[in-house]
C-alpha positions, 0 to 999 in steps of 0.5 A, spaced: 531 470 490 538 471 489 538 465 485 532 467 480 535 470 473 532 474 467 533 468 464 528 464 468 524 469 468 523 470 461 524 463 459 517 460 456 513 466 457 512 471 451 515 477 451 514 484 446 520 484 442 519 492 444 521 490 451 527 486 449 534 490 448 540 489 449 544 492 454 540 496 459 536 502 457 538 506 463 531 508 467 534 511 473 532 512 480 524 514 480 524 514 471 518 509 469 519 503 466 517 503 459 512 498 457 510 493 451 503 495 448 499 501 451 494 498 457 487 495 455 481 498 459 479 495 465 472 491 466 466 496 471 467 495 478 464 490 482 459 492 486 456 490 494 450 492 499 455 488 503 455 494 510 462 491 510 466 492 504 472 492 502 473 498 497 480 498 493 481 506 491 487 505 487 491 500 485 497 502 482 504 499 485 510 504 485 511 511 485 511 511 477 507 515 473 504 510 468 504 511 461 496 511 459 494 508 466 487 506 468 489 505 476 490 511 481 496 511 487 495 504 492 489 505 497 483 502 499 477 503 505 475 498 509 467 501 509 462 498 515 456 501 515 456 508 514 464 509 517 470 508 514 478 506 514 483 507 510 489 503 508 494 508 505 494 513 502 496 514 495 497 518 489 489 521 487 485 518 495 482 524 496 478 524 489 477 517 489 473 518 496 469 521 492 468 517 486 467 511 491 461 515 494 463 514 500 462 518 507 458 525 506 461 524 498 455 530 495 457 535 501 462 538 498 465 542 504 462 536 510 464 530 505 466 525 504 471 525 510 466 528 516 465 518 516 474 517 515 475 514 522 483 511 522 488 512 517 492 506 517 500 506 514 503 498 512 510 502 510 514 509 509 515 508 501 513 514 497 506 511 493 504 509 500 503 516 503 505 521 498 497 523 499 497 523 506 497 530 506 492 532 501 487 528 506 489 533 511 490 537 510 485 538 503 481 534 508 478 541 511 475 542 505 472 536 504 469 534 511 475 532 516 473 536 522 466 534 522 465 528 524 464 525 532 472 525 533 479 526 531 481 522 525 487 517 528 494 515 522 497 509 525 503 506 522 511 504 523 514 507 528 521 510 527 526 504 523 532 507 529 538 506 524 539 507 517 539 502 512 546 500 509 549 504 503 549 501 496 556 498 495 560 503 492 557 509 495 557 514 501 551 518 501 550 524 506 543 523 510 538 528 510 535 530 516 542 526 520 538 528 527 532 524 526 532 520 518 527 515 519 521 518 523 515 514 524 508 515 524 507 520 530 513 524 528 511 524 520 504 527 523 506 532 528 512 534 522 506 535 517 502 539 521 508 544 522 510 543 515 502 546 513 502 550 520 501 558 515 494 554 512 491 550 517 492 557 521 490 560 516 484 557 516 483 555 523 484 562 525 479 565 519 474 560 519 473 559 527 474 551 526 477 548 531 484 547 534 487 543 528 490 538 533 482 536 533 482 534 527 488 528 527 493 526 531 499 520 529 499 513 532 506 508 531 503 500 531 506 498 537 509 492 535 513 489 540 520 492 542 524 484 541 521 484 534 525 491 532 531 491 535 535 489 528 532 493 523 537 491 518 536 484 520 534 479 513 530 476 514 524 479 518 523 476 524 518 471 526 512 474 530 504 472 531 499 478 530 499 483 535 493 487 537 493 495 537 486 498 535 479 498 536 472 501 536 465 499 535 465 497 528 472 494 528 479 491 531 486 491 528 491 487 527 499 487 525 505 483 524 511 485 520 512 483 512 518 483 508 520 489 504 526 491 506 530 495 507 523 499 509 523 498 515 518 496 520 514 494 514 506 492 516 501 488 515 494 488 517 488 484 519 481 488 519 474 484 523 469 486 523 462 482 526 461 480 519 468 478 517 475 479 515 479 482 511 487 482 511 492 486 507 499 484 506 501 492 504 508 491 500 513 484 501 516 478 499 513 472 501 512 472 509 510 466 514 508 472 519 503 474 513 501 467 513 499 467 521 495 473 520 491 472 513 489 464 516 481 464 515 482 471 512 474 472 508 479 477 503 486 477 503 488 483 499 496 482 495 501 485 492 503 483 485 508 483 481 510 480 474 518 478 474 517 477 466 516 484 466 521 486 470 526 482 466 525 485 460 524 492 463 532 491 465 534 487 461 542 484 463 547 488 463 545 494 468 548 499 471 549 499 478 543 504 480 538 499 475 541 493 478 539 495 484 532 498 483 531 491 478 533 487 485 528 490 489 523 489 485 524 481 485 526 480 491 522 485 495 515 483 492 511 478 491 511 474 484 505 473 482 506 465 481 507 465 488 501 469 491 496 463 489 500 458 494 500 463 499 493 464 500 491 457 499 495 455 506 491 461 510 486 458 507 482 465 505 476 465 501 478 471 497 484 473 493 485 481 491 490 483 487 493 490 488 499 494 488 499 491 481 507 492 478 506 495 471 499 497 473 499 497 464 498 490 463 491 487 462 487 483 468 487 477 464 494 476 463 493 477 471 489 471 472 493 468 468 499 467 473 496 465 479 496 458 481 495 453 486 490 458 489 482 454 490 478 460 492 475 466 489 480 470 485 479 478 484 484 481 479 483 488 484 480 495 479 479 501 482 473 502 486 471 496 486 466 493 492 467 487 495 463 485 501 463 481 507 457 478 509 451 477 507 447 484 503 
């Protein structure tokens, strides 16, 4: 994306005059970008009576708290009969599970997490894991302990080394003895962080040992593909099957979201069909192979026009770094259609919207080159696979 300029992204597109300023607006890291207009209300969520369903629990992209946004943090579920599996755990995922009527949602203490079997994390960016602690710790008051087996958390392993620092900076690493823990380590650290609460509730209420509630695992990507965490682009590989129970089979592959590494995409197979989650990525051949012939592809999107307007040149070094990440490490909305078409997917579901405040029709108009069914995702959408 190095040749993709702001002039190109803005050319021929109508952009609100309020967002076109001269010079850098100076958001700084983590601040919420501006929006040219207030967001439009979202349509009513889709419903489905199918046994296997995709459930969009949250569809907002990024760690920002969007002003007047109607979308919660990114998280999805694959529901198969009376059981469900989570992909990512963005802001608000716990209450959204109850709102989606998953598990024993009417019970205040014994649901809805009684029906949660496993959680799958695409990568370690905060907007994808920030409410994992809510699920696993407050989960004790929401049915987590009443399931028939411990909840398994699967995700990327330890990166192995720090990413390169931005030129001209020399940051000190946090936790230098282990600065890039993977999923297994993160879950163990989370248990220690919340040991007071977990011990108090289990000792007082007579619940089983907390280790019996949930456990963390690193997705077993072959070592040869993990040898160079700072390689760009990511290594080409075929999907790796790593999880199976009596409802689903799950495979993973590496996708391109440097410097975060490993970043994963997942494919779920049930008796009724297949659902693929891109995670955060720029266009990836690994993902095209993973999604080949899938019933549903859930793919992130970003609006280059909006990014260019929100980070007008010239930028200070911090804003320029944020701009380059947004444009170069995500998939522009106009690029997602051809990718889904090449994979031969039947339904393309847009997700992880940046900005999360654009109206649905604007996202729909941006998709090109896809001949299947297009869904501009809305929180609590349920999209069925197979017959009702």
